[in-house]
DRENBA-287868 format. One record per residue: x, y negated, z negated of N, C-alpha, C in turn; residue in one letter. Coordinates in steps of 0.05 Angstrom, whole numbers, plus 5000, padded with zeros to 4 digits. Example, Ala and Ser with C-alpha at 12.3 -4.5 7.8 and 13.67 -1.06 7.14 Angstrom:
526451144844524650904844526450664844A/525750454858527350214857525849994843S/
This chain:
556447115070553947255076553147205105X/552547425120551747385148549347205151X/549247055173547146865177544346995177X/544147235188541547365191540547475164X/542347485143541447605118539747425101X/539847155107538246965091535247025093X/534147045118531247095119530547365107X/532447555108531847815095531347775065X/533147615052532847565023530147435018X/529447235035526947095031524647295035X/524847465055522647655060522347845037X/524547955027524348145005523248004980X/523947754976522847604953519847574955X/518947514979516047494983514647754979X/515847974988514648244985514548314956X/516248214939516448304912515248104892X/513447924902512147734884510547894862X/510847814838509547964816506547904816X/505048124813502148104810501648034781X/501147784775501047694747498847814731X/496847924744494648044729495648274711X/497748404719498748634704501548584692X/502548344695505348304687505848344657X/503748294640504148314612503648594601X/502648774618502149044608504749204604X/505049334581507449494577507449734596X/509849804605510050034623511850244610X/510850484604512550694594514850754613X/517050834603519450874620520151164622X/521251234646522551494650525251474636X/526351714630529051724620530551954634X/530951934660532252144674535352134670X/536552364672539552374673540452324702X/538752424721539552404749537152334766X/537552174786535652124807536652264832X/535352484840536052634864534652514888X/535952554912534752464937534752704956X/532452774967532252974988531152835013X/532652855035531852715059533652775083X/533552605103534952645128537152435131X/537952395156540252215162539751925154X/537151845151536651565144537151515114X/537551735099538151705070540951805064X/542151975082544652105076547051915075X/549252015063551751855060553551905084X/554751685095556451705118558951525115X/561051595128563451415130563551305158X/561451165165561151055192560250765190X/561750575200560950295197558250225211X/557450395230554950345243552550505232X/553150675213551050845202551450895173X/549450825157549450885128546650925119X/546151135104543551195093542951025068X/540450975063539750805041540550925014X/540351195011540951314985543951294979X/545651244999548451214994549150964978X/547450774979547950514964546050484941X/544350674936542350654914543650624887X/545950754883547250754857548250474849X/548550294869549450024863547449874846X/544949954848542749824834542249934806X/543650144799543150284774545650294756X/545350314730547550324712548550614711X/550850674722551850944724552451064697X/552650904676553151014649550751154637X/548351094648545951224637544451394657X/544751334683543351494703545051524728X/545051764739546651824762544851864787X/545751774810544451824835545852054849X/544352274854545452504867544152534895X/545552434915544352424942544852684957X/542752844960542953094974541853075002X/541152845011540052815038542152905059X/541153025080542953135100541953075128X/543652965145542852895172541753125188X/539753065205538753255224536653445212X/536053425186534353625174531453525173X/529653725175526853685171526153805144X/523653785136522853925111523454225113X/522854335137523254625141526154705139X/527954565153530754655153532154575127X/531154365114532354295088531854525068X/529554655071528954895054530355145065X/530055195091531055455102534055475100X/535555255101538455265099539455275070X/537655275051538355295023539055035009X/538854815024539554555012537554484989X/535054544993533054484973533554654948X/534154914952534555084929536854994912X/539054904925541354804910540654554894X/538954384906538054144892536354224868X/534354384873532454444851533754594828X/535854754835537254894814538554704794X/539354464804540754274787538854074773X/536354074780534453884768533953964739X/534053764721533453804693530853664685X/529653754663527153614654527653314651X/525753164661525952874659527152734683X/528552894700529752774724527652684744X/528552524763526852414785527952514811X/526052604829526852694855525352534876X/526852374892525752214914525752394939X/523452414952523052604975522152444999X/523752435020523052285044523852445069X/521852535084522252685109520252595130X/520652675154518752615176520052555203X/522352425202523652355228524252595245X/524952825233525753055248523653275249X/521553245233519453445233517853465259X/518053255275516553245300518153385323X/520453485316522153625337520853885345X/522154015365521154275374521254485352X/519154645350519054855330521155065336X/521555125362523455335369525055265394X/527655225391529355185414532155275406X/534055275424536655375418538655165409X/537654925402539454715393538954635364X/536454605356535854525328533854705314X/531654775329529454935318528754845290X/527854595289527354475262524554365258X/522954355279520354235277518454385259X/516454235248514354355232511654315247X/509754475239507054435251505954165240X/504654015257503653755248501353785228X/501153585209498853575191499353705164X/497153735150497253825122495854095117X/495054225139493454465136495054715129X/493654945130494855205123495855365147X/495855235170496655385194499555465193X/500255675207502955775210503355905236X/505855935245506356075270508856255265X/508856495275511056675273512856655298X/515456615294517256585317519656755314X/521056815335523756925334525556685340X/526856585319528356335321530656355341X/530556195362532556205383535256115374X/535355965352537955875341539156075322X/537556155302538656335282538456635290X/536856685311536356965320534857125299X/533456995281531957125260528957075264X/527357265255524457215254523857015232X/521956835237521256625218518356545220X/517156495198514456385197514656085192X/513555925210513755635208511055525199X/511155335180508655225168508454925175X/506354805165505854515169507754345152X/507954095160509453895144508353895115X/505753895112504553885086505254125069X/505454365081506154605066508954575053X/510854475068513554455057513754235035X/512354015039512353805018511053914993X/508754054996507454174972509354354957X/510954514971512854694958514854524942X/515954314954517854154940516754024915X/514353914917513153774895512553974872X/511554204879510854414859513354504844X/515554534858518054634845519354414828X/519054164836520053944819518453934793X/515853944796514153934772514554174754X/515154404765515754644749518254614732X/519954434741522354374725521954144705X/519354064703518653844685520053584692X/520353544719521553304729519453154745X/520152914755518252744769518852724799X/517052824816517352784845516152514853X/517452374872516352134883516552164914X/514352134927514252154956514551884969X/516151874991516651625005515851645034X/514751425044514251415073516951355087X/516851375114519351365130520751085129X/523251095135524750845140523850725167X/524350475171523450335195525350385218X/524250405242525950425266525850165282X/527950105295528149845310526849875338X/524249915337522649945362520449735360X/520349555381518549325381516649345405X/514249255401512249215422510748955417X/510848785437509448525436510048375410X/512648365403513448215380513048345353X/512048585353511548725327513348975326X/514449035302516049265299514349505291X/515349745299513949995292513750025262X/511550125252511150155224510750455217X/512950605219512850885213512451045239X/514251245242514051415266511951625262X/510051635281507851835279506151795254X/505052015244503252005221504452105195X/507052135195508352255171508052085146X/508151825149507751655125504951695115X/502951705132500151745124499752015111X/501152215122500952485109502252495082X/504452355079505752335052503852195033X/502551985042500651845025498352025017X/497252175035495052355029495952565009X/498352665013499452874994499852754966X/500552504964500952384938498352384922X/496152344936493552354922492752644915X/493152814935492453104931494053224908X/496653154906498453274886498853104862X/497352874860497652694837500552624832X/501752514853504552454854505052164861X/506952044849507651764856508451734885X/507851504896508451454924509651174928X/511651164946512750904953512550864983X/511150654991511050585020513550435026X/515350555041517750425050517350285077X/515750405094515550315122514550025124X/512349965111511049705114512549475101X/513549505076515149275065517649225081X/519049435090521449395106520649265133X/518549355145517649235171516948945167X/515748875144515148585138517748425138X/519748535125522348385123523648365150X/523548575166524848575192523348385211X/520748375210519248195227519847905219X/520347855194521047585185523847505196X/525647705199528247645211528047605241X/526347755254526147735283527847955297X/527447995323528648215337531748195338X/532747955343535647925345537147995320X/536147885297537447935272537048225262X/534748335269534248625263536248795278X/536748735303538648895319541348905306X/542148705291544748705277544848905255X/542549005246542449215225542449495238X/541749515263541449775277543449775300X/546049795294548149775314548750035328X/547750255317548150525328545950605347X/543550595338541150665354538750545340X/536350625350533950495339533050625312X/534250845305533350985280535350945257X/537950945263539950935242541050655238X/541150565213542050295207544750305195X/546050065194548650045181548349975152X/550649895139550549855110548649635102X/548349425119546449215112543549315114X/543049475134540449595136539849785113X/541949925104541650105081540949945056X/542249705053541649535030538749435031X/537849365054535049275057533149495047X/533549745057531749965049532050025019X/534550035010535050104982533849904963X/534149644968533049444951529949444951X/528849514974525849544976524949774959X/526449994959525650224943526050164913X/528150024906528549944878526249764868X/525449574885523249394878520749564873X/520249754890517849924888518050104863X/520350214857520750374833519950214808X/520749964808520149794785517149744782X/515649774803512749734802511049984797X/512350204793510950454786510350464757X/508350614749507650664721507350964717X/509251084701511550964687513750894707X/515850784696518150704712520650714695X/522850644707525350624692525350374674X/526450394651526850164634528849974647X/528449714643530149514656533149554650X/533749654626536549674618537949894634X/536550054649537750264665538750164692X/538149914698539149794723541749644719X/543249634740545649474740544849174742X/546748994741546148714744544848664771X/545848794792544648774819541748874819X/541249094806538549204804536649034788X/537648914767535948744751535148484766X/536748414785536148174801534148224823X/533348474828531348534847528548504834X/526948334846524248284834522548534838X/520948594817519248834818516948794837X/516348994853513948994869511749114851X/510448944836508649034815506149184825X/505649164851503249284862503749574870X/506149684867506749954876504850164864X/504350144838502750344824499850354834X/499050154849496350154860496050354883X/498250444894498150634917496150534938X/496650284947494850174967495050314994X/492850355007492950495033494050305054X/494750425077495850275100494950415125X/495650305148494850435173496350695177X/494850915180496151175183496251275211X/494651165229494551245257494651005274X/496950935285497250695301495650685326X/494550915335493050935359490050865355X/489150845331486350775325486050485316X/483750365322483150105310482750135280X/482949925265482849935236480649755226X/479449835204477649665188479049605161X/479949365157481149285132479049175113X/479649205088477949075067479748925048X/479148675043480648515023478648395004X/479348374979477548284959478548334931X/476648354913477348394884476548674875X/476248704849475748974837473049084844X/471248934854468649044863468949184890X/471249134903471749274929473749504924X/475749464908477549684900478349634871X/477649814854478149774825480649914817X/482549764805485049874796486450024819X/487350264813488750424833486850584851X/484250524849482350664866482050954858X/482351014832482151284822479851324803X/478151124800475851154782476451134753X/478651014746479350984717477150834703X/476450934679474250824663471550844676X/471451024697468851054711468250834730X/470150654735469650414752470650454780X/468950404799469650434827468850184844X/470450134865469649924884468350054908X/466649904922465150014944466950084968X/469249954970471050014993472050294993X/472050434970473150704969471150914980X/468750834987466751024996465750975024X/466950775038466250725065466750965083X/468851125075469551355090467351565092X/465451555074463251745075461251675097X/461551445110459651355130460951285157X/463551235156465051165181467351355184X/467551485206469451705210472351595212X/474151725198476951655200478251755226X/476651895242477551965269477051745289X/475451545280474851315297476351065288X/476751035262477950795250479850875227X/482050725225483550725199481950555180X/481350665157479850515136481850435115X/482450175114484750075098483749875077X/483449975053482349815031484649685015X/485249435021487449285009486549104986X/484049134977483048964956484549014930X/484848814913486248844888484648704865X/484248854844482748754822484048514808X/482348344798483348114783484047874799X/483947894825484847664842482447504853X/482947254858481047074871481947044900X/480446894916481346834943484046694943X/484446524923486946374921489346554914X/489046724893491446884885491847114904X/489847194919490347394940492147284961X/491747024966493446894986496246824974X/496246684951498846594940500546824930X/499347054924500947284915502147444938X/501547354963502747484986501047724996X/498847794982497348024989495948005016X/494947765021493647715047495547745070X/497947635066499947645088500847935093X/501148085071501948365075499848525089X/497348475083495148605098495148515127X/495348255131495348145158497548255175X/499848305163502148415178501648685189X/499748835177499149105186497049105209X/495648885212493348875231494348835259X/492648915278493248875306490748785321X/490948675345488648585360486548815362X/484048755358481948955359481149055332X/482648995311481949085284479748895273X/478648985250476648835235477648805206X/476848585194477548545166475048435151X/474248585131472048505113473248345090X/472148115085473247925065471047865044X/471547955019469647894998471047804972X/470547544966471647424942469447264928X/469947184904468047014890467947064860X/468047314852467747384823469847244806X/472347224816474447104800475146824807X/473846714828474446434836473346234817X/471546314799470346134779472146104755X/474446244754476246224731477645954730X/479045894708480445634706482545604728X/482845364738484845304758487645344747X/488045274722490645284710490545364681X/491445594674491745684647494245864645X/494945954621497446104618496946404620X/494546494630494046774633493946864662X/492246724678491946814706492146584726X/491146354719491246124737490346194765X/487746284766486846394792484446254804X/483246064789480845934799481245764824X/479145714838479145534862477245304857X/477545094871475744864869473044954881X/470844894867468244984875467444864902X/466045024918464944924942466644974967X/466044814988467244855014469044625023X/469344425006470644185015473544195020X/474743965027477543945033479143815010X/477743774988479243664965481343864955X/483343764941485443934930486443814904X/487843984889488943894864491844004862X/493743834856496543914852496943974823X/497844214817498244294789501144404785X/501944394760504344544751503344804740X/503445014756502145274749503445384723X/501745414702502645504676503545794676X/502845944696503746224697506346254713X/506446134736508746164753510945964748X/510145734736512045514731512545344756X/511045394777511545254802509345044806X/510044834822508144644831506444774853X/503844754851502044884870499744694878X/499044704903496644554912494344744914X/492244694897489944874896487644754913X/486444924929484344834947481644954939X/479644904955476944994950476645284958X/474545414948473845694955473545714985X/472145514997471645525026474245495041X/476145335031478645295045480145555048X/480245715026481745975027480346175046X/477646175046476246345065476846265094X/476746005099477345905126480145975135X/482045955116484846025122485046315131X/483746495117483746785124482446825151X/480146695155478646725180480446635204X/481646405201483246295223485646455229X/487046555208489446715213488846985225X/486547095217485747355229485047315259X/483547115265482747065293485147005310X/487046865299489446795315490947045325X/490547265311491847515318490047705333X/487647615340485747785355484247975337X/484047915311482648085292479947955286X/477948115283475248015278474748005248X/474447765236473747745208470747785203X/470047895181467247925172467147845143X/465647625138465447525110463147675096X/463647765072461647895055461147715031X/458647665024458147524999458647704976X/459547594953460147774930457647924920X/458048164912455848334902454748214876X/452148264870451048144846451948294821X/451948154799452448274773449848394761X/450148574742447848694730446848514707X/445348304715444248114696441348084702X/439648164683436748124683436047934661X/434147764665433147584644430947724629X/431447794604429447934587428248174602X/425648164606424348394619423648324648X/425048124659424448044687424948274706X/423148304726423448534745425648484765X/426448234768428548174789431248114775X/433248214789435948164779436647874785X/438347754769439147474773440647434799X/439847234814441347154838442946894832X/445246884844446746634842445446424859X/445546174850444245954864446445734868X/446645634893448645434900451345514889X/452145754895454645864885456046024906X/457746204898459546344917458146494939X/455946634934454546774956453646574977X/452546354969451646154988453946015002X/456045964987458345835000459646025020X/459746285014460846475033459246475059X/456546465056454846455079455146195095X/455445975082455845725096458445725111X/460645825100463145845114462846015139X/461446235136461046415159459446275181X/457346125174455745985194457345765207X/458745605191460245385203462445475221X/463545705216465845805232465046005253X/462446065254461446265273462546545267X/462746615242463946865233461747065226X/462147315232460247525225459947525194X/457547575185456947555156455147785147X/455847905124454248105111453447995084X/450847945081449847825056449448045035X/451748145024451548365005450148274979X/450448024972449147924947446147974949X/444847894971441947924974441148214979X/442648344996441948625004442048804980X/444048784963444248954940442248874918X/441848604915439948514895437148614901X/436448614927433848724934433549014927X/435649164930435449454923435249484892X/436749314877436549334848433749264838X/432449064852429748994844427849234847X/428149374868426449614873426949824852X/429449864845430150074826429350014798X/429449754790428749674763431049704744X/430749564721433049544702434049824693X/432150004686433050264675434650424696X/433950404721435350554741437850414751X/438050154747440450014755442650054734X/441950094709443950124688446050324694X/445450564703447550764708449250704733X/448450494748450050424772452450254764X/452750194738454950024729456450184707X/459150144707460850274688461650094665X/461049834667461549654645459049484641X/459349274626456949114618455449004642X/456848884662455248764684456748724710X/459248804712460748724736461648964753X/462849174741464149384756462249624759X/461949714783460049934789461250204782X/459550384776460250664773460550784801X/461151044803461351174829458651154844X/456451194829453851184842453250904852X/453950694836453550424845455250344868X/457750434868459550374890458650504916X/457550744913456650894937454150754949X/452450644931450050494941450950254958X/452850104947453849874961455249954987X/456950164986458350255009456450335032X/454250465025452350545045451050295058X/450650085042449549845053451449705071X/453949685063456049565080456249725106X/456349985104456650155128454350125147X/451950095137449650055154449949795170X/450849585157451249335171453549355191X/455649505183457849535201457149685226X/455449895223454650045246453149865266X/451549685255450149495272452149305286X/454149205271456049025283457749165304X/458649405298460449555316458949685339X/456349695337454749825358455250125359X/455750245336456250535334454450665314X/
């Protein structure tokens, strides 16, 4: 095994840590006869030692006796030319009900719309714009549409065949600036993500997990995977991308049954967080506001299941996405400890750059047991430096558990070290009134106060959401607060999440001076 491959394996393992909150939930399985791939040269099959597409090695991870990989990716194609040359029609004609179609484009869509060499570009964005041209290459009249238009066509035609489309963000390019690798060329990954929501389609973020693995390797070892140029990787690079995609496939709901994988595929740890469709930075030219926390910040997949919403999903109503990327990486069921130990904090941190902001809100789940066989997510109460070494009953590993304050300080320090501004938020109050008392219950000598003390001691910006929201609940009264919650006392409804989001946004406008 090449020397540089070891950190790659470590990095992929870290990326694929199982989110134990959902590990026991059954996942219905697809039963496709074929997994089709539509894409460009980064997925296509080659007989070139310096260039191999990821889809060319995907079949190694699957049991060919039950499912076939049919790689139709073709080098040099954009969404537009993949369709106009008839490649898409040939693919869709062969799709059968139950099949899966992986769709990944973008590298070539930014090319010229009309020239005499390729004439393959699409109009940028997701709108309805079009332009009529006399194609200098084909010598034919043609109407050219946006990237979004062509992807919508593909998704619609896959669904019409009663098959499953899955949209993928771009493969990583070996382009570095100030020690950080590029995370997706242009905005195509972000547009794919937006389309996945619009079209209710599964999505796999390839760019960021692969970038995490490559940054863990470093520039020199990454260069050994990109021996041809900065875009096209060799067989080892193809393996990195393919194993990342397999890990993500395992984390979708529904997904393939485990028995459909080969031994190699079964050994790839599932990225159990894939189904959450977590957002990421979509415009590298803008500063970002990240949010990390629990289900009160982002509930489940952020789709309002069971009427439950987190406040982070409505910040966009108050802060323009033309000024900031709004990146809500909160995950339900986690404490400050398990957000760190599960690798979620590091993955979010990897996306941040100097000048960004990160809102940090934990506490609701930190009061859980330190060690049990269900979640093992609790932290030691308070701000101290005491710790406890446990044999974690969930992971089976020896773990050193610290205080709530320790984990907050860790996040604050690591953010600042990268030039990122942390903002601590105290946990929002629960809907608990004592009998007919006019005031909602406030926590005393607990997580809201500890969060504030950490902020004061470290000189960190602080938003006292616990007090600010409680004051508004007091004014509204019990009867009017009731519809602001979708469950007994913890998870807000859309109206409740919007109230909290407006409060956070007001404080942010003051902090940002905008």
